[in-house]
Each structure stands twice: as C-alpha cells, then as structure tokens.
Backbone of each chain as nested JSON, in Angstrom:
{
  "chains": [
    {"id": "A", "residues": [
      {"number": 1, "name": "MET", "atoms": {"N": [149.332, 140.544, 107.96], "CA": [149.532, 139.164, 108.284], "C": [148.419, 138.705, 109.292]}},
      {"number": 2, "name": "ALA", "atoms": {"N": [147.741, 137.598, 109.101], "CA": [146.672, 137.427, 109.943], "C": [147.42, 136.737, 111.097]}},
      {"number": 3, "name": "ARG", "atoms": {"N": [146.79, 137.019, 112.307], "CA": [147.205, 136.347, 113.719], "C": [146.663, 135.209, 113.812]}},
      {"number": 4, "name": "ALA", "atoms": {"N": [147.66, 134.186, 114.054], "CA": [147.451, 132.604, 114.019], "C": [147.966, 131.971, 115.191]}},
      {"number": 5, "name": "VAL", "atoms": {"N": [147.264, 131.131, 115.893], "CA": [148.006, 130.443, 116.847], "C": [147.654, 128.732, 116.543]}},
      {"number": 6, "name": "PHE", "atoms": {"N": [148.545, 127.891, 116.849], "CA": [148.194, 126.585, 116.528], "C": [148.432, 126.093, 117.963]}},
      {"number": 7, "name": "TYR", "atoms": {"N": [147.38, 125.277, 118.618], "CA": [147.262, 124.847, 119.744], "C": [147.378, 123.304, 119.676]}},
      {"number": 8, "name": "HIS", "atoms": {"N": [148.428, 122.777, 120.603], "CA": [148.181, 121.347, 120.618], "C": [148.534, 120.796, 121.736]}},
      {"number": 9, "name": "ALA", "atoms": {"N": [148.759, 119.292, 121.986], "CA": [149.026, 118.898, 123.312], "C": [150.038, 117.709, 123.065]}},
      {"number": 10, "name": "GLY", "atoms": {"N": [150.733, 117.858, 122.112], "CA": [151.786, 116.573, 121.868], "C": [151.351, 115.388, 121.673]}},
      {"number": 11, "name": "CYS", "atoms": {"N": [150.166, 115.302, 121.317], "CA": [149.49, 113.757, 121.197], "C": [149.991, 113.56, 119.5]}},
      {"number": 12, "name": "PRO", "atoms": {"N": [150.023, 112.35, 119.243], "CA": [150.35, 111.868, 117.737], "C": [149.372, 112.758, 116.769]}},
      {"number": 13, "name": "ILE", "atoms": {"N": [148.144, 112.752, 117.048], "CA": [147.425, 113.471, 115.899], "C": [147.728, 115.052, 115.959]}},
      {"number": 14, "name": "CYS", "atoms": {"N": [148.096, 115.461, 117.175], "CA": [148.455, 117.046, 117.068], "C": [149.708, 117.125, 116.344]}},
      {"number": 15, "name": "VAL", "atoms": {"N": [150.929, 116.285, 116.581], "CA": [152.014, 116.388, 115.823], "C": [152.049, 116.102, 114.296]}},
      {"number": 16, "name": "ASP", "atoms": {"N": [151.167, 115.268, 113.824], "CA": [150.832, 115.056, 112.565], "C": [150.271, 116.396, 112.204]}},
      {"number": 17, "name": "ALA", "atoms": {"N": [149.352, 117.014, 112.511], "CA": [148.608, 118.2, 112.334], "C": [149.495, 119.231, 112.025]}},
      {"number": 18, "name": "GLU", "atoms": {"N": [150.402, 119.274, 113.043], "CA": [151.484, 120.445, 113.249], "C": [152.441, 120.285, 111.857]}},
      {"number": 19, "name": "GLN", "atoms": {"N": [152.783, 119.05, 111.551], "CA": [153.838, 119.004, 110.252], "C": [153.127, 119.65, 109.095]}},
      {"number": 20, "name": "VAL", "atoms": {"N": [151.687, 119.605, 109.061], "CA": [151.003, 120.062, 107.692], "C": [151.115, 121.571, 108.172]}},
      {"number": 21, "name": "VAL", "atoms": {"N": [150.826, 122.247, 109.323], "CA": [150.905, 123.612, 109.393], "C": [152.045, 124.289, 109.096]}},
      {"number": 22, "name": "LEU", "atoms": {"N": [153.29, 123.57, 109.621], "CA": [154.491, 123.925, 109.405], "C": [154.945, 123.895, 107.826]}},
      {"number": 23, "name": "GLU", "atoms": {"N": [154.382, 122.825, 107.322], "CA": [155.111, 122.538, 105.889], "C": [154.481, 123.173, 104.772]}},
      {"number": 24, "name": "TYR", "atoms": {"N": [152.977, 123.362, 105.08], "CA": [152.221, 123.843, 103.855], "C": [151.673, 125.248, 103.841]}},
      {"number": 25, "name": "LEU", "atoms": {"N": [151.622, 125.648, 104.958], "CA": [150.991, 127.069, 105.287], "C": [151.895, 128.165, 104.569]}},
      {"number": 26, "name": "ASP", "atoms": {"N": [151.399, 129.143, 103.836], "CA": [152.282, 130.308, 103.34], "C": [152.654, 131.17, 104.374]}},
      {"number": 27, "name": "LYS", "atoms": {"N": [154.172, 131.049, 104.442], "CA": [154.626, 131.889, 105.616], "C": [154.589, 133.423, 105.345]}},
      {"number": 28, "name": "ALA", "atoms": {"N": [154.436, 133.756, 104.166], "CA": [154.36, 135.33, 103.683], "C": [152.947, 135.696, 104.338]}},
      {"number": 29, "name": "LYS", "atoms": {"N": [151.923, 134.744, 104.415], "CA": [150.683, 135.451, 104.745], "C": [150.319, 135.055, 106.191]}},
      {"number": 30, "name": "ILE", "atoms": {"N": [150.965, 133.874, 106.654], "CA": [150.47, 133.345, 108.061], "C": [151.587, 132.56, 108.659]}},
      {"number": 31, "name": "ASN", "atoms": {"N": [151.788, 133.074, 109.829], "CA": [153.028, 132.392, 110.625], "C": [152.764, 132.162, 112.012]}},
      {"number": 32, "name": "PRO", "atoms": {"N": [151.827, 130.895, 112.153], "CA": [151.237, 130.638, 113.625], "C": [152.308, 130.405, 114.743]}},
      {"number": 33, "name": "GLU", "atoms": {"N": [152.056, 131.098, 115.454], "CA": [152.693, 130.687, 116.916], "C": [152.253, 129.392, 117.345]}},
      {"number": 34, "name": "ILE", "atoms": {"N": [153.253, 128.399, 118.005], "CA": [152.91, 127.075, 118.308], "C": [152.721, 127.033, 119.819]}},
      {"number": 35, "name": "VAL", "atoms": {"N": [151.672, 126.663, 120.084], "CA": [151.439, 126.592, 121.735], "C": [151.284, 125.097, 122.092]}},
      {"number": 36, "name": "HIS", "atoms": {"N": [151.881, 124.585, 123.065], "CA": [151.816, 123.223, 123.673], "C": [151.1, 123.457, 124.851]}},
      {"number": 37, "name": "LEU", "atoms": {"N": [149.8, 123.059, 125.12], "CA": [149.008, 123.419, 126.241], "C": [149.42, 122.215, 127.208]}},
      {"number": 38, "name": "GLY", "atoms": {"N": [150.021, 121.337, 126.916], "CA": [150.377, 120.397, 128.01], "C": [151.421, 121.204, 128.936]}},
      {"number": 39, "name": "THR", "atoms": {"N": [152.444, 121.861, 128.391], "CA": [153.615, 122.368, 128.936], "C": [153.114, 123.98, 129.22]}},
      {"number": 40, "name": "GLU", "atoms": {"N": [152.415, 124.65, 128.317], "CA": [152.291, 126.044, 128.605], "C": [150.695, 126.063, 129.023]}},
      {"number": 41, "name": "ARG", "atoms": {"N": [150.552, 125.636, 130.391], "CA": [149.244, 125.646, 130.875], "C": [148.633, 126.948, 131.033]}},
      {"number": 42, "name": "ASN", "atoms": {"N": [149.439, 127.905, 131.174], "CA": [148.736, 129.245, 131.322], "C": [148.11, 129.969, 129.979]}},
      {"number": 43, "name": "ARG", "atoms": {"N": [148.393, 128.939, 128.976], "CA": [147.645, 129.319, 127.774], "C": [146.17, 128.742, 127.663]}},
      {"number": 44, "name": "ILE", "atoms": {"N": [146.019, 127.688, 128.57], "CA": [144.764, 127.109, 128.437], "C": [143.722, 128.022, 128.379]}},
      {"number": 45, "name": "GLU", "atoms": {"N": [143.562, 129.237, 129.13], "CA": [142.399, 129.805, 129.435], "C": [142.223, 130.642, 127.926]}},
      {"number": 46, "name": "ASP", "atoms": {"N": [143.265, 131.072, 127.357], "CA": [143.289, 131.708, 126.025], "C": [142.462, 130.79, 124.917]}},
      {"number": 47, "name": "ALA", "atoms": {"N": [143.083, 129.721, 125.08], "CA": [142.401, 128.593, 124.075], "C": [140.931, 128.505, 124.2]}},
      {"number": 48, "name": "GLU", "atoms": {"N": [140.535, 128.414, 125.658], "CA": [139.199, 128.187, 125.857], "C": [138.486, 129.321, 125.355]}},
      {"number": 49, "name": "LYS", "atoms": {"N": [138.997, 130.552, 125.604], "CA": [138.093, 131.99, 125.148], "C": [138.106, 132.084, 123.763]}},
      {"number": 50, "name": "ALA", "atoms": {"N": [139.001, 131.307, 123.025], "CA": [139.033, 131.465, 121.561], "C": [137.997, 130.607, 121.048]}},
      {"number": 51, "name": "GLY", "atoms": {"N": [137.477, 129.486, 121.732], "CA": [136.485, 128.796, 121.337], "C": [136.948, 127.224, 120.91]}},
      {"number": 52, "name": "ILE", "atoms": {"N": [138.109, 126.953, 121.273], "CA": [138.807, 125.797, 121.045], "C": [137.953, 124.637, 122.212]}},
      {"number": 53, "name": "LYS", "atoms": {"N": [137.605, 123.691, 121.427], "CA": [137.036, 122.357, 121.953], "C": [137.817, 121.276, 122.195]}},
      {"number": 54, "name": "SER", "atoms": {"N": [138.914, 121.067, 121.198], "CA": [139.798, 119.967, 121.234], "C": [140.993, 120.536, 120.496]}},
      {"number": 55, "name": "VAL", "atoms": {"N": [141.996, 119.596, 120.585], "CA": [143.22, 119.702, 120.153], "C": [143.629, 118.714, 119.089]}},
      {"number": 56, "name": "PRO", "atoms": {"N": [144.265, 118.871, 117.838], "CA": [145.059, 120.161, 117.698], "C": [143.968, 121.182, 116.991]}},
      {"number": 57, "name": "ALA", "atoms": {"N": [144.299, 122.496, 116.965], "CA": [143.438, 123.247, 116.391], "C": [144.029, 124.671, 116.147]}},
      {"number": 58, "name": "LEU", "atoms": {"N": [143.769, 125.168, 114.878], "CA": [144.299, 126.416, 114.441], "C": [143.577, 127.63, 114.53]}},
      {"number": 59, "name": "VAL", "atoms": {"N": [143.905, 128.655, 115.134], "CA": [142.999, 129.911, 115.259], "C": [143.68, 130.993, 114.195]}},
      {"number": 60, "name": "ILE", "atoms": {"N": [142.934, 131.287, 113.419], "CA": [143.223, 132.358, 112.558], "C": [142.488, 133.626, 112.597]}},
      {"number": 61, "name": "ASP", "atoms": {"N": [142.828, 134.606, 113.295], "CA": [142.124, 135.755, 113.665], "C": [141.094, 135.343, 114.614]}},
      {"number": 62, "name": "GLN", "atoms": {"N": [139.894, 135.435, 114.364], "CA": [138.761, 135.059, 115.502], "C": [138.303, 133.684, 115.124]}},
      {"number": 63, "name": "ASN", "atoms": {"N": [138.856, 132.995, 114.091], "CA": [138.21, 131.862, 113.796], "C": [138.903, 130.407, 114.215]}},
      {"number": 64, "name": "VAL", "atoms": {"N": [138.376, 129.461, 114.581], "CA": [138.953, 128.333, 115.128], "C": [138.817, 127.121, 113.981]}},
      {"number": 65, "name": "TYR", "atoms": {"N": [139.747, 126.421, 113.716], "CA": [139.644, 125.309, 112.826], "C": [140.287, 124.236, 113.649]}},
      {"number": 66, "name": "HIS", "atoms": {"N": [139.275, 123.22, 114.074], "CA": [139.913, 122.048, 114.739], "C": [140.213, 121.053, 113.721]}},
      {"number": 67, "name": "ILE", "atoms": {"N": [141.378, 120.467, 113.693], "CA": [142.125, 119.624, 112.67], "C": [142.056, 118.328, 113.252]}},
      {"number": 68, "name": "ASN", "atoms": {"N": [141.145, 117.304, 112.82], "CA": [141.126, 116.003, 113.237], "C": [140.808, 115.994, 114.68]}},
      {"number": 69, "name": "TYR", "atoms": {"N": [141.109, 114.951, 115.486], "CA": [140.447, 115.102, 117.022], "C": [141.661, 114.262, 117.897]}},
      {"number": 70, "name": "GLY", "atoms": {"N": [142.473, 115.031, 118.613], "CA": [143.454, 114.333, 119.434], "C": [143.01, 114.265, 120.756]}},
      {"number": 71, "name": "ALA", "atoms": {"N": [142.746, 115.192, 121.38], "CA": [142.105, 115.301, 122.704], "C": [141.241, 116.38, 122.943]}},
      {"number": 72, "name": "SER", "atoms": {"N": [140.395, 116.177, 123.952], "CA": [139.196, 117.543, 124.259], "C": [140.266, 118.383, 125.069]}},
      {"number": 73, "name": "LEU", "atoms": {"N": [139.484, 119.698, 125.101], "CA": [140.226, 120.542, 125.881], "C": [140.072, 120.327, 127.401]}},
      {"number": 74, "name": "GLU", "atoms": {"N": [138.996, 119.507, 127.723], "CA": [138.818, 119.196, 128.983], "C": [139.767, 118.196, 129.368]}},
      {"number": 75, "name": "ASP", "atoms": {"N": [140.095, 117.356, 128.682], "CA": [141.151, 116.225, 128.931], "C": [142.445, 116.963, 129.192]}},
      {"number": 76, "name": "VAL", "atoms": {"N": [142.727, 117.985, 128.327], "CA": [143.806, 118.602, 128.446], "C": [144.023, 119.431, 129.817]}},
      {"number": 77, "name": "LYS", "atoms": {"N": [142.828, 119.993, 130.38], "CA": [142.777, 120.695, 131.43], "C": [143.037, 119.832, 132.513]}},
      {"number": 78, "name": "ASN", "atoms": {"N": [142.426, 118.647, 132.41], "CA": [142.331, 117.689, 133.73], "C": [143.668, 116.994, 133.488]}},
      {"number": 79, "name": "GLY", "atoms": {"N": [144.359, 116.886, 132.288], "CA": [145.677, 116.038, 132.353], "C": [146.968, 116.998, 132.977]}}
    ]},
    {"id": "B", "residues": [
      {"number": 1, "name": "MET", "atoms": {"N": [155.467, 118.384, 94.452], "CA": [154.237, 118.807, 94.899], "C": [153.457, 117.687, 95.492]}},
      {"number": 2, "name": "ALA", "atoms": {"N": [152.778, 118.068, 96.502], "CA": [152.026, 117.127, 97.279], "C": [150.656, 116.89, 96.646]}},
      {"number": 3, "name": "ARG", "atoms": {"N": [150.083, 115.788, 96.497], "CA": [148.865, 115.665, 95.762], "C": [147.853, 115.866, 97.023]}},
      {"number": 4, "name": "ALA", "atoms": {"N": [146.929, 116.796, 96.669], "CA": [145.831, 117.346, 97.767], "C": [144.344, 117.419, 96.929]}},
      {"number": 5, "name": "VAL", "atoms": {"N": [143.588, 116.987, 97.689], "CA": [142.151, 117.259, 97.474], "C": [141.312, 117.854, 98.588]}},
      {"number": 6, "name": "PHE", "atoms": {"N": [140.547, 118.821, 98.287], "CA": [139.744, 119.424, 99.505], "C": [138.301, 119.105, 99.116]}},
      {"number": 7, "name": "TYR", "atoms": {"N": [137.803, 118.292, 100.065], "CA": [136.339, 117.64, 99.773], "C": [135.38, 118.568, 100.69]}},
      {"number": 8, "name": "HIS", "atoms": {"N": [134.291, 119.027, 99.971], "CA": [133.275, 119.84, 100.842], "C": [131.909, 119.417, 100.187]}},
      {"number": 9, "name": "ALA", "atoms": {"N": [130.944, 120.197, 100.789], "CA": [129.73, 119.927, 100.304], "C": [128.779, 121.046, 100.309]}},
      {"number": 10, "name": "GLY", "atoms": {"N": [129.46, 122.163, 100.178], "CA": [128.689, 123.476, 99.996], "C": [128.092, 124.025, 101.357]}},
      {"number": 11, "name": "CYS", "atoms": {"N": [128.214, 123.409, 102.52], "CA": [127.903, 123.97, 103.792], "C": [128.421, 125.065, 104.323]}},
      {"number": 12, "name": "PRO", "atoms": {"N": [127.986, 125.939, 105.126], "CA": [128.592, 127.091, 105.552], "C": [130.015, 126.993, 106.161]}},
      {"number": 13, "name": "ILE", "atoms": {"N": [129.903, 125.875, 107.076], "CA": [131.462, 125.373, 107.542], "C": [132.457, 125.016, 106.486]}},
      {"number": 14, "name": "CYS", "atoms": {"N": [131.908, 124.391, 105.481], "CA": [132.88, 123.896, 104.37], "C": [133.427, 125.165, 103.617]}},
      {"number": 15, "name": "VAL", "atoms": {"N": [132.483, 126.086, 103.359], "CA": [132.955, 127.291, 102.631], "C": [133.933, 128.131, 103.589]}},
      {"number": 16, "name": "ASP", "atoms": {"N": [133.825, 128.214, 104.681], "CA": [134.586, 129.038, 105.515], "C": [135.921, 128.154, 105.777]}},
      {"number": 17, "name": "ALA", "atoms": {"N": [136.089, 126.769, 105.679], "CA": [137.446, 126.216, 105.599], "C": [138.094, 126.23, 104.238]}},
      {"number": 18, "name": "GLU", "atoms": {"N": [137.136, 126.232, 103.233], "CA": [137.597, 126.628, 101.848], "C": [138.441, 127.716, 101.767]}},
      {"number": 19, "name": "GLN", "atoms": {"N": [137.909, 128.799, 102.316], "CA": [138.575, 130.176, 102.286], "C": [139.974, 129.954, 102.778]}},
      {"number": 20, "name": "VAL", "atoms": {"N": [140.191, 129.201, 103.919], "CA": [141.492, 128.994, 104.604], "C": [142.486, 128.51, 103.659]}},
      {"number": 21, "name": "VAL", "atoms": {"N": [141.86, 127.246, 103.055], "CA": [142.677, 126.39, 102.153], "C": [143.206, 127.118, 101.043]}},
      {"number": 22, "name": "LEU", "atoms": {"N": [142.187, 128.001, 100.501], "CA": [142.465, 128.848, 99.226], "C": [143.677, 130.063, 99.647]}},
      {"number": 23, "name": "GLU", "atoms": {"N": [143.415, 130.552, 100.7], "CA": [143.923, 131.922, 101.224], "C": [145.341, 131.592, 101.771]}},
      {"number": 24, "name": "TYR", "atoms": {"N": [145.5, 130.67, 102.465], "CA": [146.953, 130.664, 103.156], "C": [147.63, 129.305, 103.016]}},
      {"number": 25, "name": "LEU", "atoms": {"N": [147.189, 128.277, 102.237], "CA": [148.254, 127.453, 101.833], "C": [149.263, 127.953, 100.531]}},
      {"number": 26, "name": "ASP", "atoms": {"N": [150.472, 127.459, 100.749], "CA": [151.398, 127.78, 100.014], "C": [151.335, 127.032, 98.559]}},
      {"number": 27, "name": "LYS", "atoms": {"N": [150.962, 127.99, 97.55], "CA": [150.554, 127.286, 96.618], "C": [151.814, 126.593, 95.628]}},
      {"number": 28, "name": "ALA", "atoms": {"N": [153.092, 127.069, 95.939], "CA": [154.156, 126.388, 95.486], "C": [154.355, 125.164, 95.953]}},
      {"number": 29, "name": "LYS", "atoms": {"N": [153.599, 124.731, 97.029], "CA": [154.027, 123.501, 97.731], "C": [152.775, 122.56, 97.581]}},
      {"number": 30, "name": "ILE", "atoms": {"N": [151.622, 123.129, 97.515], "CA": [150.368, 122.373, 97.639], "C": [149.177, 123.131, 96.893]}},
      {"number": 31, "name": "ASN", "atoms": {"N": [148.674, 122.604, 95.924], "CA": [147.416, 123.206, 95.27], "C": [146.253, 122.416, 95.214]}},
      {"number": 32, "name": "PRO", "atoms": {"N": [145.618, 122.319, 96.27], "CA": [144.393, 121.124, 96.341], "C": [143.407, 121.335, 95.014]}},
      {"number": 33, "name": "GLU", "atoms": {"N": [143.149, 120.264, 94.748], "CA": [141.868, 120.262, 93.823], "C": [140.474, 120.46, 94.825]}},
      {"number": 34, "name": "ILE", "atoms": {"N": [139.579, 121.17, 94.433], "CA": [138.544, 121.354, 95.211], "C": [137.348, 120.675, 94.456]}},
      {"number": 35, "name": "VAL", "atoms": {"N": [136.688, 119.641, 95.431], "CA": [135.748, 118.702, 94.91], "C": [134.399, 118.885, 95.897]}},
      {"number": 36, "name": "HIS", "atoms": {"N": [133.501, 119.353, 95.256], "CA": [132.102, 119.446, 95.878], "C": [131.336, 118.438, 95.753]}},
      {"number": 37, "name": "LEU", "atoms": {"N": [131.173, 117.538, 96.994], "CA": [130.61, 115.992, 96.888], "C": [128.862, 116.123, 96.485]}},
      {"number": 38, "name": "GLY", "atoms": {"N": [128.556, 117.187, 96.957], "CA": [126.992, 117.453, 96.683], "C": [126.65, 117.538, 95.15]}},
      {"number": 39, "name": "THR", "atoms": {"N": [127.682, 118.122, 94.091], "CA": [127.452, 118.215, 93.049], "C": [128.244, 116.894, 92.072]}},
      {"number": 40, "name": "GLU", "atoms": {"N": [129.443, 116.602, 92.591], "CA": [130.419, 115.692, 92.025], "C": [130.139, 114.381, 92.842]}},
      {"number": 41, "name": "ARG", "atoms": {"N": [129.093, 113.967, 92.633], "CA": [128.783, 112.65, 93.467], "C": [129.535, 111.296, 93.08]}},
      {"number": 42, "name": "ASN", "atoms": {"N": [130.002, 111.37, 91.975], "CA": [130.866, 110.276, 91.436], "C": [132.388, 110.404, 92.175]}},
      {"number": 43, "name": "ARG", "atoms": {"N": [132.502, 111.306, 93.022], "CA": [133.602, 111.278, 93.845], "C": [133.584, 110.784, 95.226]}},
      {"number": 44, "name": "ILE", "atoms": {"N": [132.296, 110.601, 95.696], "CA": [131.927, 110.208, 96.922], "C": [132.884, 108.931, 97.278]}},
      {"number": 45, "name": "GLU", "atoms": {"N": [132.938, 107.957, 96.321], "CA": [133.575, 106.502, 96.351], "C": [135.053, 106.948, 96.86]}},
      {"number": 46, "name": "ASP", "atoms": {"N": [135.552, 107.831, 96.125], "CA": [136.917, 108.17, 96.193], "C": [137.155, 108.828, 97.686]}},
      {"number": 47, "name": "ALA", "atoms": {"N": [136.269, 109.776, 98.187], "CA": [136.414, 110.372, 99.388], "C": [136.288, 109.185, 100.578]}},
      {"number": 48, "name": "GLU", "atoms": {"N": [135.416, 108.415, 100.494], "CA": [135.204, 107.119, 101.558], "C": [136.492, 106.38, 101.443]}},
      {"number": 49, "name": "LYS", "atoms": {"N": [137.105, 106.126, 100.228], "CA": [138.36, 105.087, 100.111], "C": [139.312, 105.831, 100.98]}},
      {"number": 50, "name": "ALA", "atoms": {"N": [139.565, 107.271, 100.685], "CA": [140.579, 107.859, 101.419], "C": [140.571, 108.193, 102.829]}},
      {"number": 51, "name": "GLY", "atoms": {"N": [139.439, 107.682, 103.309], "CA": [139.113, 107.712, 104.951], "C": [138.299, 109.017, 105.543]}},
      {"number": 52, "name": "ILE", "atoms": {"N": [137.701, 109.535, 104.445], "CA": [136.848, 110.719, 104.881], "C": [135.718, 110.328, 105.624]}},
      {"number": 53, "name": "LYS", "atoms": {"N": [135.577, 110.809, 106.947], "CA": [134.197, 110.53, 107.62], "C": [133.35, 111.776, 107.663]}},
      {"number": 54, "name": "SER", "atoms": {"N": [133.882, 112.932, 107.4], "CA": [132.914, 114.193, 107.299], "C": [133.606, 115.238, 106.409]}},
      {"number": 55, "name": "VAL", "atoms": {"N": [132.849, 116.233, 106.165], "CA": [133.422, 117.395, 105.33], "C": [133.192, 118.63, 106.215]}},
      {"number": 56, "name": "PRO", "atoms": {"N": [133.993, 119.584, 105.981], "CA": [135.147, 119.694, 104.951], "C": [136.389, 118.656, 105.45]}},
      {"number": 57, "name": "ALA", "atoms": {"N": [137.04, 118.315, 104.44], "CA": [138.219, 117.686, 104.813], "C": [139.134, 117.827, 103.717]}},
      {"number": 58, "name": "LEU", "atoms": {"N": [140.621, 117.764, 104.065], "CA": [141.682, 118.091, 103.253], "C": [142.441, 116.862, 103.28]}},
      {"number": 59, "name": "VAL", "atoms": {"N": [142.625, 116.179, 101.914], "CA": [143.412, 115.067, 101.89], "C": [144.979, 115.573, 101.336]}},
      {"number": 60, "name": "ILE", "atoms": {"N": [145.931, 115.306, 101.853], "CA": [147.383, 115.375, 101.349], "C": [147.951, 114.135, 101.275]}},
      {"number": 61, "name": "ASP", "atoms": {"N": [148.247, 113.875, 100.147], "CA": [149.029, 112.398, 99.98], "C": [147.84, 111.482, 100.592]}},
      {"number": 62, "name": "GLN", "atoms": {"N": [148.428, 110.665, 101.433], "CA": [147.362, 109.661, 101.975], "C": [146.852, 110.148, 103.37]}},
      {"number": 63, "name": "ASN", "atoms": {"N": [147.114, 111.528, 103.916], "CA": [146.588, 111.645, 105.036], "C": [145.425, 112.4, 104.984]}},
      {"number": 64, "name": "VAL", "atoms": {"N": [144.439, 112.389, 106.003], "CA": [143.209, 112.962, 105.972], "C": [143.143, 114.029, 107.27]}},
      {"number": 65, "name": "TYR", "atoms": {"N": [142.841, 115.093, 106.756], "CA": [142.679, 116.074, 107.987], "C": [141.106, 116.786, 107.782]}},
      {"number": 66, "name": "HIS", "atoms": {"N": [140.581, 116.449, 108.733], "CA": [139.006, 116.872, 108.814], "C": [139.102, 118.189, 109.431]}},
      {"number": 67, "name": "ILE", "atoms": {"N": [138.623, 119.068, 109.053], "CA": [138.576, 120.533, 109.424], "C": [137.279, 120.986, 109.772]}},
      {"number": 68, "name": "ASN", "atoms": {"N": [137.075, 121.144, 111.362], "CA": [135.711, 121.312, 111.809], "C": [134.902, 120.204, 111.124]}},
      {"number": 69, "name": "TYR", "atoms": {"N": [133.552, 120.467, 111.806], "CA": [132.533, 119.237, 111.192], "C": [131.241, 120.262, 110.494]}},
      {"number": 70, "name": "GLY", "atoms": {"N": [131.374, 119.739, 109.181], "CA": [130.107, 120.468, 108.674], "C": [128.975, 119.599, 108.415]}},
      {"number": 71, "name": "ALA", "atoms": {"N": [129.254, 118.377, 107.875], "CA": [128.327, 117.325, 107.672], "C": [129.115, 115.867, 107.625]}},
      {"number": 72, "name": "SER", "atoms": {"N": [128.645, 114.921, 107.887], "CA": [128.902, 113.398, 107.964], "C": [128.958, 113.076, 106.44]}},
      {"number": 73, "name": "LEU", "atoms": {"N": [129.884, 112.223, 106.088], "CA": [129.905, 111.614, 104.72], "C": [128.705, 110.973, 104.682]}},
      {"number": 74, "name": "GLU", "atoms": {"N": [127.981, 110.267, 105.626], "CA": [126.875, 109.497, 105.21], "C": [125.787, 110.361, 104.796]}},
      {"number": 75, "name": "ASP", "atoms": {"N": [125.637, 111.66, 105.727], "CA": [124.449, 112.55, 105.324], "C": [124.691, 112.958, 103.687]}},
      {"number": 76, "name": "VAL", "atoms": {"N": [126.213, 113.24, 103.383], "CA": [126.36, 113.67, 102.143], "C": [125.92, 112.578, 101.108]}},
      {"number": 77, "name": "LYS", "atoms": {"N": [126.101, 111.357, 101.382], "CA": [125.775, 110.016, 100.666], "C": [124.062, 110.182, 100.333]}},
      {"number": 78, "name": "ASN", "atoms": {"N": [123.537, 110.292, 101.589], "CA": [122.064, 110.139, 101.578], "C": [121.482, 111.391, 101.053]}},
      {"number": 79, "name": "GLY", "atoms": {"N": [122.259, 112.644, 101.015], "CA": [121.645, 113.573, 100.776], "C": [121.228, 113.961, 99.12]}}
    ]}
  ]
}
C-alpha cells in the first residue's frame, strides 16, 4: 500500500478536496492519513520537507499533488 | 457513478497526475474519461465551460480539481 498523507487547513477548498479524497480513492490501494495543519502544527515541518507549497495537498510516497489552491503553506505557518 | 473527465495536454506533470488518477481512484465509484486537449482540440471548449484554468485537471460532476500545474488552458489553446 502506498504511504499517503492529505494535508489541509480547514479551508472551504480544503474540505471540498478532502471529500474527493475520502470518497473516491481506492481504500484497498491507498488510505491517506488526514492532517489538519491548523491544529496539528507540529506537522508543518513534515509538510514543508515533503515539498508542499499550498493546501490542500495529497502526498503519495514522495510525490506531492496540490489540489486546487486554498492557502499557501506560508499563510498556514503564519496563521 | 460520478461523471468524471481527466483533462491533460501530454505534459510531464500531466502524465504524472494521470498515473495517480488511473492507479488510485476507485473504479467502482469513478472511472474518468481521459481527454488529451493537445490532440482532442474540439474538447477545449468543454474544458473551458467546466471552469478549467490549467491542466492537468479532474472534473467530477460539476467540480473542478486542478492537480498541480502543467500548463494554462490559454497555453493549450494557443499551442
């Protein structure tokens, strides 16, 4: 199973993307951890190291997929 | 089943996103049509009407999910 993390910050665009991730990904192949960077602030560094520039974003193994644009990671860091 | 279309233009970022769409979406729930706007130019208008600003992008029902950024739709139109 691929290691996957979905990072968001609770924004409306984040919530919308999360619905798709939860609804349509094949749970037999991928079951992403959901991380709210607004509340789990100790994960911001992980997100940054993974190459995330904005949220929402889905990381699958080493690959980052930014899905639409809710907020920059800088905004999340400063918020 | 949700109606879904994955629009791309053959760019490296498009191909990478297409792999995720083909590999990880639950085919029992969603089975997107794959449209290459570089070759299927008669579909560009559909993409524009759907609200697509760049490729790669996945449309599920009426919702557009831009996945990373390969090229703007304007570039695709002018290419």
